[in-house]
N, C-alpha and C positions, 0 to 999 in steps of 0.2 A: 728537266722542266724548269723554266725560268721562274725566278721569284718576282720579277717585274716584267710586264709586257705593256707597252704603250703603243697604241695604233691610231694614226690620224688625229692626234690631239690638237685641238684648236681652242684658244682662249680669246674671248671678245669682251669688250666693255659694253656698258649699257647703251652707249650711242653707236654701237656697231663697229668700232675700230678693232681690228684683229691684231692681237699682241703676240700670239703664238699660232703658227699656221702649219697644220698637217705633220706634226712631229711624230716620229716613230723611233722607239728604242726598246731594248730588252737587256735584262741582266740575269745571268745564271748565278746560282749560289757560289760565293767565293770570288765572283768577278768584280772588278773595280772600273767604273766608267767615270771619266772626267767630262763634265758639261761646262764648256767654256764660251765666253763671249763678253763683249763690252757691256757697260751699264745700259739697260734698256733693250738688251737682246732677247729677253724673255726667260732667261735661265732660272731666276729665283721664282718667278711665277710658275714655272714648270714644277719646281720642287714643292711648292705649296699645293699645287693641284694634285700631286700624287697622293696626298693624304686628305684631300678635301678641305683644305685650309685657305682657299682663295677668299679675298675680301668680298663683301656684299656688292652686288651689281655686276659681277663678272659671270659670264656664262661659259660652260665647258661643253665641247662635243668631242666625239671619238670614244676611245676605250682606254681605261687604265685598270689593269688587273694586278693586284698586289697579293701574293700568296694565295691565289685562287679567288680573291674577292674583287668584284667589279666596284670600283670607287665612284665612277661617274654615275650620278643619280642615286647613290646609296643614302640611306637614312643616317642620321647622326648616331643612332644607337649602333648600327652596323659599323660605322667608321670608328667608333670608340673601341670596338673589338680588334680593329686593325692597328690603330695608333698605339705605339708603345709595345705591343705584343708581337705583331708581325713586322712592323716597320716603325722606325723612329727617326726624328729629325733633330739636328743640332744647328742652331742659328748663328748668324754672324756676331751679334752683340748679346752676350749672356746677361748683361745688366738689365736689358729690357725683356729678355726671354724668361728670366727667373722672376718669381713673385717677390717684390721688395719687402713685403710684410710677412714673409714666411721663412722660417729657418731652413738652411740647406738640407738638413736631414729629413725634415718633414716633406720637402719637395721630392726627394728621392723615394720617400715612403709611399707616396700616392700611387705610382704605377705598380709598385710591389703589392700593395694592398688590393688594388683594383683587379689586377690580372692574375696574381698568384695567390691571393687570399691570405697573405701573411699578416700576423699581428703579434703583439707582445714581444717577448724576448727574441723570437725567431726573426721578426721584422727588424728589430734593432741590429741583430747580427748581420743581416743582409745589407742594411744601410751602410754599416761600417765596412763591410766587405766590398761594396760598390765603390766607396771612396778610396779604399786601399788599392783597388784594381786600377784606378786611374792615377796611381802614384802620388796621392796626397798624403803627406805626413800629418800626424796628429789628427786622425780621422774623427775622433770624438769632439775635438774643438771645432773642426770644420762643420760637423753636423749641427752643432749648436749655434753657429754663426748665421747672421743675416747676410744677404748678398753684398750689401755696401761695406761690410766688414772684411771682405775678401779682395784679393788682387784680381786683375783681369784674367790672368792665367789660371788662378784657382777657381774663379767663377766658371770659366769655360770647361774646366775639368769636372766641376759639379754638374754642369749641363750634359757633359758626355756620360757621366755616371748615371744620370737619370735616363738618358737615351738607351744605355746598354743594360739597365737593371733587369729587364725581362727577357734578355737575350734574343732580340729581334733578328730576323733573317736578313733584313735590309736596313742599312743606315743611310740616311740622306744628310749630307754635310753641306750646308749652304754657307759658303764663305766663312768657315769656322775659325780661321786664323787671321782674318783681315784686321781686326781691332787690336791685335797683339803686336808687341815689338818683335824684332827679328829673332832674337834668341829664344824667347818664349814660344814663338811661332814654330821654330825648328823642333823644339822639345815636344810640342803638342803633335806635330806631324809624325814624329818618330813613335810617339805613344799610340797614336791612332793606327799607324801601320802595324805595330805589334799586336794590338788588341784585335784588329780585323783578321790578321793572319791566324791568331790563336783560335778564333771563333768561326773561321771560314765564312764570314759574312759577305754579302753583296754590298757594295758601296756606290752611291752616286755622289760624286764630289763636285760641287758647284763652285766655280771661281772665275774671276776675270784674269787671273794670273797663271799663265801657261807654265811658268817655272815651278810653281807650287803643284799644279796638277800633274806635272811630269814626275814628281816625287812619289805620288800615291796611286796613280791610275795605271791600268793596263791598256785601256782604250780611251780615245778622246772623241767627243762629238762637239763640233764647233757650231755655235748659233750666231746668226746675224739677222737682226730685225725679225726675230721670231721664227726663222726658218733654218733648218739644218743645211749647212753649206759644205761640210766635209766631215768624214768619220774614218777612223782607222787606228791602227796600233800606235801607241804613244810615241814610240821611237820613230816610226815613219812620219808622223805628223810633225815632230820636232826637227827631223833631219831633212825631210823632203816634202814639205807641204805643197799641195797642188793649187789650191785656190788663192787668189790675190789677198783676200781678207785674212786667211790663215797665215799666209806669208808675212803680212803686216804684224799680226800678233806675235809670231816667232821673232821677228826683227825687234819688236818692242821689248820683249822679254830679254833678248840678248843685250840690247843697249842698256837696260836697267841693271842687269847683272854686271856688265862691264863698268858701269858708273859706280856701283857699290864696291866692286873690287878696287877701283882706284881710290875711293874714299878710305877703305880699310888698309890701303898700302900693300895689297897682295900683288 
């Protein structure tokens, strides 16, 4: 049974413009799907729609079923039971995703208290365990820190700890490494890969960077102007793309990698 089933998903603005058109995708437990496309392709809107987080004024049609719950048309109360417990999301920029006025530990505490009913010493233990799990040294110091007191890599690890705190079956990662430098990006991707494998989680990894997606995904779904243009095994997509748009994405990724190799002297 799939943890995520999306059928005929369409997203429209208030003035009737279609931003995502007839999208279909599914994810089984432990499966990793890369959703890739250029800016404006609809990939981030899709990730927000999966948890009922679209901005006001946008309408959704079709079906989104997460862990047996229909998201389209669901009440906020019902969605709160899905978010964090059944599915969680990590955003591109943790400095804006995290509450700047709340210490890191308290932000991790919220889903633990809401969904698992933890409090007191047990809650504190789980907060520190969540920080240790994402390989943050000095977890007690990190838990007391405000987001602005942490580095970009540390903030993203805190965001990941929040997302994983209640052991969701589905993780949605929306450009989670874009704001990080290359070294920190590689470390976070390795960590994400390890944690996902340990937990046998399903992952929807959203990115414009095919090279990044190829490191973490089993399958790839390519979006262009809100429509799926190609889907397949990541190796097939990278080595033998069929559609012109996908071929252009592959060529772009190879040119960038070649340029970086030249700059590093490899």
